[in-house]
C-alpha angles and dihedrals in degrees: 000000000000090000092050092048090052096045097049096058088047091054091048091051091051091050091049091050090054091049092050091048091050092050091049091051089052092047091050089051091228135131102028087192116057133185113256089242092056091086119063116243091239093062091043093048092048090052091050089054090054096042119134088220115023119221118185091195089065096049108122095243092055100038095045091049091050091046091051100047117006112107111242093009102073127105101040121161129217138230112207137192126204143178133183090283094054140256114009103167144005137182126191108219144178131193120272088239090060096040099046106006087246113132098219128128098256138118122224132197108267108244107237097206088264141079104269132063101176107145117229110251124179105255093225097047103026096131093050089048092053091049090055094045093052092044091053090048088056091048089052088058099257119148092189137028113209117200114199131199105000135127115270091209098044128108093257094056090046089055091051091048094050093046090052092045089059087059093046090254135116136200119256120218111223097178136356140178139181117252102206095185090061097028096225129107116246131197151169114249140189127192131179101256075290102056133063153213137035057315113099122242116186116205102221127170117243090253093058 
């Protein structure tokens, strides 16, 4: 019991240190792409509980395990969004070169060894979260943000669409299919680092 009591506070301290480091990186406006392990699982889990559209494949326990050991799925990075209250959005990503063997400056939803890539967005600040995620994608050099395997009619896609609309942009659907078991259409989107889903979102500067 003494050992357990000693180990648990140590684990909590390490998690808190990761959370503080992640917040400092955000405050310094550096490193638009973070390692998945840069954010403590407590922050990540709390965001998942507040997500506008829950996705079990992007829970920290699942995604970190996949990233650590699943062949072909390891080494993903993360875009994150924050406000004064804390973490409000995150999106695991890989390069387009890695995802599709196409050497173009784009980021693609990291496939979590499952069937859904919907990023967790705080339900109360989803649009702000999307705006930050696409801005960080642009800062990372991406000209497109490709969102794979998520519902076109769900809250997350609506947040991407509204965020892009505010920049006079819109997402472009590259591919879609009907998921009869769920009863909701899914797609692949790309947006300019202002669009979203296997939709394509191209991150353009305002002058483009």
